[in-house]
Backbone as JSON, one array per atom type, in Angstrom:
{
  "sequence": "MAGIVAATALNVHFFDFGTATPATGNASAGEAGTDVQFRYLSAQRSNSCDLTPATVRSYPGLSHLQGSCCNAMDMETYQAQVERLRAYREVDAVPSDPYDVPVSLAKLLLAYDDSIRLNPGQQATYDSAMAMTHDKAPCCCKCWRWYAFRGLAKYLIAQKQFGAPEVARVIDLVDGCGGKHEVPGTT",
  "N": [[66.02, 121.75, 94.23], [69.33, 120.89, 94.59], [69.64, 121.37, 97.12], [68.33, 119.22, 98.34], [69.73, 117.23, 97.17], [72.18, 117.23, 98.68], [71.69, 117.36, 101.38], [71.06, 114.98, 101.59], [73.53, 113.39, 100.82], [74.68, 114.34, 103.12], [73.66, 112.53, 104.81], [70.71, 113.96, 105.86], [67.51, 113.72, 106.99], [65.0, 114.43, 105.65], [62.67, 113.81, 104.36], [61.29, 110.22, 104.65], [60.67, 107.67, 102.5], [58.32, 105.84, 102.57], [57.38, 102.91, 105.11], [59.25, 102.45, 107.81], [61.59, 99.8, 108.59], [61.53, 97.85, 111.52], [64.63, 96.54, 113.17], [65.92, 93.06, 113.24], [65.6, 91.04, 115.24], [69.04, 91.3, 117.72], [70.64, 93.33, 115.5], [72.93, 94.13, 115.68], [76.23, 95.85, 115.44], [78.57, 96.05, 117.34], [79.57, 96.66, 120.5], [78.1, 99.38, 122.61], [78.73, 102.36, 121.29], [80.89, 102.13, 120.1], [83.33, 102.87, 117.68], [82.47, 101.09, 115.38], [79.99, 100.33, 116.03], [78.83, 103.08, 115.73], [78.82, 103.67, 113.15], [77.33, 101.25, 112.26], [75.21, 101.38, 113.08], [74.73, 104.46, 112.0], [74.23, 104.01, 109.76], [71.78, 102.63, 109.64], [67.85, 102.89, 109.29], [65.54, 101.98, 110.97], [64.39, 103.84, 112.46], [62.35, 106.75, 112.61], [61.41, 110.14, 112.43], [58.07, 110.39, 111.1], [57.54, 108.23, 112.63], [55.04, 106.42, 114.42], [53.44, 105.63, 117.34], [51.49, 103.48, 117.38], [52.76, 101.89, 114.92], [54.81, 101.18, 116.64], [54.4, 99.17, 118.5], [53.11, 97.33, 116.84], [54.95, 96.22, 115.88], [57.74, 92.95, 116.03], [58.29, 91.95, 119.06], [61.44, 91.87, 119.79], [62.77, 93.1, 117.75], [64.68, 96.08, 116.81], [64.39, 99.37, 117.61], [66.79, 101.98, 115.21], [69.25, 103.8, 114.14], [69.34, 107.57, 113.41], [66.58, 109.45, 113.58], [66.13, 112.55, 112.45], [68.57, 113.9, 111.58], [72.19, 113.33, 111.23], [73.71, 111.28, 112.81], [76.53, 112.22, 115.27], [79.73, 111.23, 115.82], [81.64, 111.97, 118.05], [79.33, 112.85, 119.32], [77.61, 110.69, 120.13], [79.29, 109.14, 121.19], [79.62, 110.26, 123.34], [76.8, 110.2, 124.77], [76.38, 107.42, 124.84], [78.38, 107.03, 126.92], [77.52, 108.37, 129.39], [75.21, 107.19, 129.63], [75.54, 105.59, 130.53], [75.33, 105.88, 133.76], [73.21, 105.56, 134.61], [72.68, 103.05, 133.82], [71.64, 100.85, 136.03], [69.08, 101.02, 135.88], [66.7, 100.08, 134.01], [65.07, 101.04, 132.64], [65.79, 102.96, 130.9], [67.33, 103.6, 128.13], [70.81, 101.92, 126.93], [71.8, 102.37, 124.17], [70.88, 105.35, 122.52], [70.6, 105.32, 119.39], [69.75, 102.76, 119.15], [67.11, 101.24, 120.1], [65.62, 98.86, 122.04], [62.83, 97.19, 120.87], [61.19, 96.33, 122.51], [61.74, 97.59, 124.78], [60.53, 99.7, 123.78], [58.08, 99.6, 124.07], [57.64, 99.35, 126.67], [58.25, 102.01, 127.58], [56.2, 103.42, 126.11], [53.93, 102.21, 127.37], [53.87, 103.04, 130.02], [53.81, 105.47, 129.33], [50.92, 105.76, 128.83], [50.04, 104.62, 131.07], [51.13, 105.77, 133.61], [49.6, 108.2, 136.05], [50.58, 111.51, 136.72], [51.0, 112.85, 140.09], [49.55, 116.52, 141.28], [52.09, 117.86, 142.02], [53.87, 116.01, 141.08], [53.88, 116.37, 138.31], [54.35, 118.9, 138.23], [57.14, 118.89, 138.39], [57.73, 117.24, 135.93], [56.88, 119.3, 134.33], [59.1, 121.35, 134.88], [60.87, 119.47, 134.11], [60.7, 118.98, 131.91], [60.96, 122.07, 130.68], [63.57, 122.17, 130.98], [65.19, 120.97, 129.23], [66.7, 120.71, 126.09], [64.97, 120.57, 123.93], [62.53, 121.2, 125.34], [60.75, 119.14, 125.52], [59.95, 115.93, 125.5], [61.18, 115.21, 122.79], [61.97, 116.29, 119.8], [60.07, 116.18, 118.16], [56.56, 114.93, 117.4], [56.62, 112.0, 117.66], [56.62, 108.37, 117.83], [59.56, 108.45, 119.82], [59.01, 110.61, 121.44], [56.53, 110.18, 122.96], [56.94, 107.6, 124.07], [59.73, 108.61, 125.73], [58.39, 110.97, 126.78], [56.77, 108.72, 128.56], [58.74, 107.42, 129.74], [60.37, 109.38, 131.59], [58.17, 109.94, 132.95], [58.05, 107.78, 134.22], [60.44, 107.66, 135.86], [60.05, 109.95, 137.9], [57.46, 108.83, 139.1], [58.52, 106.79, 139.63], [61.11, 106.08, 140.53], [61.37, 108.57, 142.29], [63.26, 110.77, 140.42], [64.64, 113.81, 140.22], [63.34, 117.38, 138.73], [65.72, 118.1, 137.56], [67.41, 115.77, 137.02], [65.79, 114.17, 135.56], [65.32, 116.0, 133.59], [68.1, 115.68, 132.54], [68.49, 112.89, 131.83], [66.82, 112.79, 129.82], [67.65, 114.22, 127.92], [70.02, 112.9, 127.39], [69.24, 110.78, 126.3], [68.55, 111.33, 123.64], [67.76, 110.7, 120.48], [67.74, 112.16, 117.78], [70.05, 112.78, 116.27], [73.04, 114.23, 114.86], [75.47, 117.23, 115.87], [75.24, 118.15, 119.04], [75.1, 119.4, 122.76], [75.96, 117.03, 125.67], [74.58, 116.47, 128.36], [76.38, 116.06, 131.64], [76.46, 113.71, 134.01], [76.6, 114.46, 137.0]],
  "CA": [[67.0, 120.06, 94.26], [70.48, 120.82, 95.13], [69.31, 121.05, 98.62], [68.07, 117.84, 98.59], [70.81, 116.27, 97.05], [73.15, 117.94, 99.72], [70.66, 117.15, 102.58], [70.94, 113.4, 100.72], [75.18, 113.47, 100.83], [75.08, 114.54, 104.41], [72.7, 111.7, 105.58], [69.98, 114.36, 106.78], [66.61, 112.78, 106.97], [63.75, 115.43, 105.76], [61.53, 112.61, 103.75], [60.38, 109.32, 104.78], [59.62, 107.22, 101.63], [58.19, 104.23, 102.78], [57.31, 102.69, 106.45], [60.88, 102.28, 108.41], [61.14, 98.42, 109.38], [62.36, 97.44, 112.47], [65.83, 95.49, 112.91], [65.12, 91.93, 113.79], [67.05, 90.5, 116.96], [70.2, 92.38, 118.12], [71.58, 92.93, 114.62], [73.91, 95.18, 116.23], [77.54, 95.04, 114.67], [79.16, 96.11, 118.51], [79.17, 97.48, 121.61], [77.57, 100.24, 122.36], [79.46, 103.61, 121.94], [82.58, 101.82, 119.65], [83.42, 102.98, 116.19], [81.68, 99.99, 114.62], [78.26, 100.44, 116.45], [78.89, 104.03, 115.0], [79.4, 102.99, 111.78], [76.6, 100.52, 111.81], [73.68, 102.85, 113.84], [74.39, 106.01, 111.05], [73.35, 103.38, 108.4], [70.35, 102.39, 110.06], [66.69, 103.56, 109.41], [64.51, 102.38, 111.15], [63.88, 105.5, 113.25], [61.97, 107.99, 111.61], [60.2, 111.21, 112.54], [57.22, 109.96, 111.54], [57.13, 106.68, 112.93], [53.69, 106.22, 115.35], [53.24, 104.61, 118.5], [51.0, 102.46, 117.25], [53.56, 101.08, 114.31], [55.88, 100.66, 116.9], [53.45, 98.55, 119.13], [52.66, 96.44, 115.93], [56.22, 95.86, 115.84], [57.91, 91.55, 117.38], [59.56, 92.53, 120.32], [62.71, 91.13, 119.97], [63.53, 93.86, 117.19], [65.13, 97.07, 117.68], [64.31, 100.62, 116.55], [68.15, 101.65, 114.9], [69.7, 105.04, 113.29], [68.43, 108.92, 114.04], [65.58, 110.55, 112.85], [66.64, 113.82, 111.75], [69.71, 114.5, 111.17], [72.95, 112.43, 110.48], [74.49, 111.19, 113.64], [77.88, 112.57, 115.3], [80.66, 109.69, 116.3], [81.51, 112.52, 119.72], [78.14, 113.12, 120.85], [76.92, 109.41, 120.47], [80.21, 108.62, 122.23], [79.35, 110.62, 124.99], [75.47, 110.04, 125.36], [76.48, 106.46, 125.75], [79.31, 107.04, 127.78], [77.04, 108.91, 130.26], [74.1, 106.68, 129.7], [76.08, 104.2, 132.25], [75.36, 105.66, 135.46], [71.86, 105.13, 134.73], [72.6, 101.19, 133.77], [70.74, 100.32, 136.7], [67.67, 101.72, 135.55], [66.07, 99.43, 133.02], [63.88, 101.56, 131.84], [66.81, 104.03, 130.26], [68.11, 102.56, 126.93], [71.86, 102.12, 126.93], [72.15, 103.38, 123.5], [70.07, 106.16, 122.67], [70.59, 105.32, 118.07], [69.27, 101.33, 119.08], [66.44, 101.45, 121.37], [64.87, 97.42, 121.69], [61.16, 97.34, 120.58], [60.19, 95.67, 123.63], [61.62, 98.77, 125.44], [59.78, 101.23, 123.62], [56.64, 99.24, 123.88], [57.46, 99.21, 128.17], [57.94, 103.35, 127.73], [54.85, 103.85, 126.03], [52.86, 101.6, 128.35], [54.17, 103.95, 130.91], [53.28, 106.78, 129.31], [49.4, 105.49, 128.96], [49.61, 104.44, 132.69], [51.23, 106.44, 135.09], [49.04, 109.56, 135.94], [51.4, 112.38, 137.67], [50.05, 114.01, 141.1], [50.12, 117.57, 141.32], [53.43, 117.48, 142.46], [54.73, 114.89, 140.07], [53.67, 116.93, 137.09], [55.17, 120.3, 138.28], [58.64, 118.02, 138.13], [57.87, 116.85, 135.01], [56.66, 120.49, 133.75], [60.34, 121.62, 135.38], [62.02, 118.71, 133.84], [60.67, 119.59, 130.34], [61.73, 123.22, 130.24], [65.52, 122.92, 130.84], [65.87, 119.98, 128.19], [67.09, 120.73, 124.97], [63.77, 120.15, 122.87], [61.77, 121.74, 125.84], [59.62, 118.37, 125.19], [60.38, 114.7, 125.23], [61.75, 114.74, 121.56], [61.71, 117.61, 119.08], [58.88, 116.01, 117.58], [55.42, 114.21, 118.42], [57.07, 110.78, 117.5], [57.4, 107.22, 119.16], [60.21, 108.84, 121.06], [57.68, 111.93, 122.4], [55.63, 109.31, 123.51], [58.01, 106.77, 125.03], [60.15, 109.29, 126.51], [57.28, 111.15, 128.41], [56.56, 107.64, 129.72], [60.16, 107.28, 130.58], [60.18, 110.79, 132.62], [56.94, 109.88, 134.14], [58.54, 106.52, 135.42], [61.46, 108.11, 136.4], [59.83, 110.62, 138.54], [56.73, 108.3, 139.92], [58.9, 105.4, 140.43], [61.93, 106.7, 140.96], [61.7, 110.17, 142.69], [64.2, 111.58, 140.12], [64.17, 115.48, 140.46], [63.47, 117.69, 137.56], [67.19, 118.04, 136.56], [68.12, 114.43, 136.72], [65.21, 113.88, 134.29], [66.09, 116.33, 132.08], [69.56, 115.27, 131.97], [68.27, 111.89, 131.02], [66.04, 113.0, 128.4], [68.76, 115.06, 126.39], [70.84, 111.71, 126.95], [68.39, 109.66, 125.16], [67.98, 112.25, 122.37], [67.94, 109.95, 118.95], [67.19, 112.91, 116.58], [71.41, 112.93, 115.56], [73.64, 115.77, 114.82], [76.08, 117.46, 116.92], [74.83, 118.77, 120.13], [76.3, 119.59, 123.73], [75.35, 116.06, 126.01], [74.95, 117.01, 129.33], [77.05, 115.39, 132.2], [76.19, 113.08, 134.59], [76.57, 114.97, 138.06]],
  "C": [[68.58, 119.9, 94.37], [70.07, 120.9, 96.87], [69.39, 119.88, 99.02], [69.13, 116.62, 98.35], [71.94, 116.16, 98.24], [73.09, 117.49, 100.81], [70.91, 115.24, 102.83], [72.77, 113.38, 101.31], [75.76, 113.85, 102.26], [74.2, 114.25, 105.32], [72.06, 112.83, 106.45], [68.77, 113.8, 106.12], [65.03, 113.82, 106.71], [62.38, 114.64, 105.36], [61.16, 111.01, 104.69], [59.7, 108.53, 104.12], [59.79, 105.77, 101.94], [57.75, 103.75, 104.41], [59.11, 102.03, 106.31], [60.17, 100.6, 109.04], [62.16, 98.46, 110.71], [63.81, 96.52, 112.25], [65.21, 94.26, 113.37], [66.46, 91.65, 114.68], [67.81, 91.65, 117.37], [71.12, 92.44, 117.26], [72.38, 93.94, 114.37], [75.39, 95.18, 115.73], [78.65, 94.89, 116.04], [78.49, 96.69, 119.32], [78.8, 98.69, 121.09], [78.4, 101.37, 122.2], [80.94, 103.54, 121.1], [82.39, 102.68, 118.26], [82.5, 101.61, 114.9], [80.55, 99.77, 114.77], [78.35, 101.71, 115.45], [78.23, 103.89, 113.91], [77.99, 102.53, 111.34], [75.29, 101.61, 111.96], [73.71, 103.59, 112.56], [73.89, 105.05, 110.17], [72.03, 102.99, 108.52], [68.82, 103.39, 110.1], [65.88, 103.44, 109.43], [63.45, 102.64, 112.39], [63.55, 106.15, 112.62], [61.3, 109.14, 112.7], [58.83, 110.92, 112.63], [56.76, 108.45, 111.72], [55.93, 106.51, 114.27], [54.01, 105.42, 116.21], [52.83, 103.37, 118.23], [51.57, 101.47, 116.7], [54.47, 100.26, 115.41], [55.31, 99.11, 117.78], [53.37, 97.54, 118.2], [54.06, 95.94, 115.79], [56.83, 94.19, 116.81], [58.97, 92.71, 118.38], [61.29, 92.16, 120.47], [63.37, 92.06, 118.7], [63.72, 95.13, 117.54], [65.36, 98.49, 116.34], [66.16, 101.22, 116.38], [68.13, 103.19, 114.06], [69.17, 106.29, 113.88], [67.62, 109.0, 112.98], [65.5, 111.66, 112.08], [67.67, 114.04, 111.45], [70.94, 113.11, 111.29], [73.69, 112.22, 112.48], [75.88, 111.79, 113.85], [78.47, 111.98, 116.06], [80.93, 110.49, 117.79], [80.24, 112.4, 120.35], [77.64, 112.31, 121.16], [77.64, 108.66, 121.63], [80.11, 109.11, 123.3], [77.99, 110.58, 125.61], [75.83, 108.81, 125.42], [77.39, 106.16, 126.96], [78.37, 107.47, 129.67], [76.09, 108.61, 130.71], [74.35, 105.73, 130.89], [75.53, 104.48, 133.39], [74.05, 105.81, 135.17], [71.71, 103.28, 134.47], [72.03, 99.81, 134.99], [69.41, 100.36, 136.83], [67.34, 101.17, 134.53], [65.92, 99.79, 132.11], [64.59, 102.65, 130.64], [67.77, 103.47, 129.22], [69.65, 103.45, 127.09], [72.46, 103.18, 125.91], [70.87, 104.23, 122.88], [69.87, 106.04, 120.54], [70.05, 103.53, 118.49], [68.76, 100.79, 120.5], [65.38, 99.52, 121.0], [63.44, 97.98, 121.42], [60.35, 97.07, 122.01], [60.21, 96.45, 124.75], [60.92, 99.6, 125.62], [58.71, 101.18, 123.56], [56.49, 99.67, 125.37], [56.9, 101.46, 128.07], [56.84, 103.79, 127.35], [53.52, 103.68, 126.72], [52.56, 102.62, 129.55], [53.7, 104.56, 131.0], [51.26, 106.81, 129.38], [48.98, 105.25, 130.24], [49.65, 105.07, 133.99], [50.59, 107.97, 134.62], [50.21, 110.2, 137.19], [50.45, 112.87, 138.72], [50.06, 115.48, 140.34], [51.79, 118.15, 140.87], [54.39, 117.1, 141.68], [54.99, 115.91, 138.9], [53.99, 118.37, 137.24], [56.67, 119.48, 137.84], [58.49, 117.83, 136.8], [57.65, 118.11, 133.61], [58.32, 121.32, 133.6], [61.12, 121.13, 133.95], [62.03, 119.34, 132.16], [60.98, 120.62, 129.61], [62.96, 123.15, 130.38], [66.11, 121.37, 129.51], [66.14, 120.33, 127.15], [66.03, 121.08, 124.04], [62.76, 120.9, 123.67], [61.05, 120.86, 125.83], [60.57, 116.93, 125.42], [61.56, 114.08, 124.02], [61.35, 116.12, 120.85], [60.62, 117.27, 118.02], [57.66, 115.12, 118.06], [55.7, 112.74, 117.32], [56.77, 109.87, 118.5], [57.95, 107.71, 119.78], [59.33, 109.67, 121.47], [57.23, 111.02, 123.12], [55.85, 108.71, 124.96], [58.38, 107.3, 125.83], [59.67, 110.19, 127.73], [57.32, 110.0, 128.53], [57.68, 107.43, 130.3], [60.23, 108.22, 131.82], [59.05, 110.66, 133.61], [57.46, 108.61, 134.83], [59.37, 106.65, 136.42], [60.99, 109.1, 137.7], [58.86, 110.09, 139.73], [57.15, 107.38, 140.8], [60.06, 105.31, 140.96], [62.66, 107.64, 141.77], [63.08, 110.66, 141.99], [63.25, 112.8, 140.19], [64.18, 116.33, 139.34], [64.76, 117.76, 136.89], [67.7, 116.72, 136.18], [66.86, 113.86, 135.56], [65.14, 114.35, 133.13], [67.48, 115.73, 131.49], [68.97, 113.87, 131.24], [67.63, 111.72, 129.89], [66.73, 113.5, 127.73], [69.66, 113.58, 125.96], [70.27, 110.86, 126.06], [68.33, 110.8, 124.08], [68.41, 111.68, 121.5], [68.12, 110.7, 118.07], [68.98, 113.02, 115.5], [71.48, 114.48, 115.56], [74.66, 115.97, 116.27], [75.44, 118.41, 118.14], [75.23, 118.67, 121.58], [75.55, 118.43, 124.56], [75.78, 116.22, 127.82], [75.81, 115.82, 130.36], [75.93, 114.96, 133.29], [75.53, 113.33, 136.51], [75.99, 116.3, 138.12]]
}
């Protein structure tokens, strides 16, 4: 019991009591990476480890999946992720904020996962990229993010010709599990 109380105080998510509801419209409080946006997103719960692709597909396209799914957000890590994601702002499929993903983008990435078939060389690039990521996969668990960011990786390989190191970097930058962790550079 003391562990659950401590985890709650530290904003660690072990259980999800009820279905997460996406934020409607762009209900954010500020610009990505700001203190205001961090405070807002760290209190949001529309992102969770048990959220499935099917559930995300049922959400309205104008809503957002916000907050971390596993651990409390860390301000320094969050700001580094947002800053380094700016290098990919020309790639519409890469979210600008890993803790505020538009449902419309999540649905697009899930569609890429369903529709993009990698040839053997591309699959080798994908496998190599995943071996380089922090989680050794598109996400730490097989939630909606796992499938969506597998779709993102496939898109980056098949459509943008990204190599394994850059795909791994992007996947690590869009990590929305929370917690303090090393954020890869963009060079």
